[in-house]
N, C-alpha and C positions, 0 to 999 in steps of 0.2 A: 537549430533552431534560435530563435531569438527571445529575447527576454523582455517583460513586461511588470507591474505595479495595478490592481484595481482593489477597490474598497468595498466592503462588505461589514452588513454591522457588525460583525463580531473583529475587525481587526482588518489591515493592510494585504493581501493576499501575492507573492510573489507568485510569476510563469511564464514556463514558456510555451513557445508557439509554432507552429511552424503549416506550410498543407492549404492544401482546399477538399472541402468534402464533407462528408456526413458528420458532423461534430466527433468526437471521442477523448475524453477523459481518461488519463494515467494519474496514479496513485499509488502513491511511493512506501514502502513497509517505515520498520519503527527505526528508529536514527540514521533513518537515510534523507532525500531529498529530491527535488524534482531534476538535478543532475543522470540521477541515475537510469531513464531513459532516454539520453543522448543519442545514442546509435538508434533504439526501436523507434522511436515518435520521426527524428528523422525518414525512416525506411516505410512507417503506417503511413509519413506526412504525403506519400506519393498518393493516396486514397484517400484519406480525410482530412479534416481540420484538427488536427492537435493540438491540447494544452495538458501539459505534465504542468502538476500545480504543487507547490509546498504546503503542506497542512500547515495548521497554524501551528504555532510551536519549533517550526523546522523546519528546514532552509533561509532562506531571507524575508519568507512571510512574519507578520508578527506574532508574539506572542500572544496567544490567546488569552481572553480575564478568567483565569485558572479558579479563583475565589470562588464563581460557578464552575464548577468542575463537578459532575458527577458518580465516578470513578476515583479513584486515590492509592497511590500508590504503597508502598508496602513499610514506609514508615508513616501513613493517615495522612500522608500530605494528597490538597483536592488538583485533577490533574482533569482533561477533558474526556470525555465517555465514549467510548467508537458513535453513537448516537450521536453525539454531540458532533462530531468532524463531519460526520453526517452529513447535518442538516450546515454545516461553512461546505463542504459540496452541491449544496443544494441554492445557500447565499450565491457563489462564483454563476452559478448557471444559471440563475437568475439576471446577477449583475450583468452577465457575457450575453442575457438575451439568446439562451438554448436553450431550448425548449426539450429536444429529448438528446441521447447520446447514448454513445458504447462508453459503459464506463470499466473501465481495465485495473483493478488494485492488484498487487503485490503485498504475498503475507500479511501483517497488518493491515492492511491499504487494503487487501480483498475486502478484510469485516469492515473496513466501509464502504465498498463499493457495494458489497450486499445489501447492506441494513437502509441503503441508499435503495436499490432497486427493489427491494421486500416493501417496504413503507411508502414507495413513490416511485410504485412501477409504472406508471406512466411517464415519469423521467429518465427510465432507461433501454434503451432499446434494445440493447445485447448488452452483454455482462462479462469479462473475461475474468477469471479468478486464479493467480495466478501463486503455486507455492501454498493454497490458502492451511486456515487453521484448523482443525477438525476434533473437538474436544475427543479424549479415549485414543490416537493416533498415536502410536507404539513409540518411544523412542522422541518423541512433540515437546520441549518444557515450555512453547513458549507461551500457552496457558498458567504458567506456576512463579508469579508475580518474585514471592522471594528467591526466585537465582539469578535473578536481575538487580541488587538492588542500586545505588550512586555508590561508582568510589571515594572515599575521601579526596577531596585536593591535598596534593603533594606540593610542595616548592619545590621540589625536584623533578616533577614532571611523573612521577610513577602511576600516578591513577592514567593517565594516558597506557602504558602500556597496560594497564586489567582491559582499558576500553578492547585493544590492541589483542589480547589474551580470547574475549568475547568475540569476537568479528574474525577471527581467522581459523575456518573453516576448508584451508589449503586451496582457494583461490590465488591466482597470479596479487602479487603484493600491491602491484599499480589497483587494481580493485578490492582492498581491505581495504587500500588508504583513503577512498570516496567512504565507507562505510567511516575509518576515524574524523573524518572533517563533520559529518553530519552530526557525530559524537560531538564535539566542540560547536558546533552551529549549533546544535539544540539546547546545550548547557544543561541544566537539571531536568531541564524537559526529556531528555533524548529519551531514555528507557518509555517514556508515558504511553507511547500507543503499545507495549507488551501490556503494562499492567492495565489498562483500562479492556484487552481482552480478554485478559484473567478474572476480569470479573465478569464480564459479559456472556464465559461461559458456563455460567449459571443461572441466566437466564434461562428458562423455558422457553424453543419457539426461537428462541435468536439466530440458531445458525441452519435454522431450517431454509431451503435450498430455495431462493426469489424465481418467480413466476416468471421467468422473460427465459431467453433465446438464451446458451453460454458455451462455453467454451472453458472446463477446468486444465488448468492445466498443471502436469504432474513435473517433477524435477528429482532425476535422477534413473533407475533402468530398473528395466522387470515388470512392468507394469502393462496392461492389457489398454487400447486403444479402443473406442468405440466409445455405445449411448452411457450412459450415467444413468445408474441404477437411485435417482434420487426422487421418491415419491414420484412420479410421472413427470419430473418436470426437462422442460423444453436443452439437457446439459446433455454435453460430447467433455470425456474425459481421453486428453491426451498429452503422452510421454517425451520428455526432452530429457531425449541420453545424453546423459554427459555433464548435463546440467548442476553445481550444484544451490547452495542454497542463495545468491546474489546471480541467478541464470539469467535475469534478464540483462544483465553487463554485458557476462560470457556467450550466450548462446541468439543474443540481437536477432539472427536471422531465419534462424531456425522457429522463433515463438515470433515473428511476424508471419511467414508461413502456415505455421500452424492457424495462426489468425484468421488468412486472410482463405485461405481452404473450407475454415469455418462458416467463412461468412461469405465466401462470392455470392 
């Protein structure tokens, strides 16, 4: 994938791109960046014009004007809300003259993708939500911001070991290293998408499924594939067997196969 920058009203955005055809926007999760999608993006580029975006505050994109943030971290620090990140995605689409696109989000990025599709359904042709957070899921603490405070910087680098502890879900070390670099690039905003997600979970209707054709990708094993039971929404769930939280990097071919089956 090639790289480029574009100016939007909220700042300068870095993105990766490849392919030709129907536009597809790829949105990373917390403490990550567009490099998460190198393998998936190159595979999708056989059919789509792919744009993998660094959300503001992450990767090589500008830091957002957090003083205008509508969400807050565990110490009361203002950060961009999920809706504000969604607005930057729409700004990117406007700047790139993209009228409609498939929008693919992972984890907290799935919440950003969903808010765009829910509030501006005419801009979302299709929706892919990978490892989405839903309130009340057993064992899922992504909606608990107090579990993700920023470690204090230490002269001997011990805070980096704390980051490594948070991301070490048994994936290959090189995969965990991607997220460690993501933490470092984002600095004090590295957990801000999780903080914003934690606040969004208390908004009535925030996690209602958008009324656009959707594919829900669950990572792990033991689930059932098929039609989703989400209030009549046009949604299908597919499980990516063996994938952990970072399945986009480790199971790229299986994920792209699922997308092409759903939207062939």
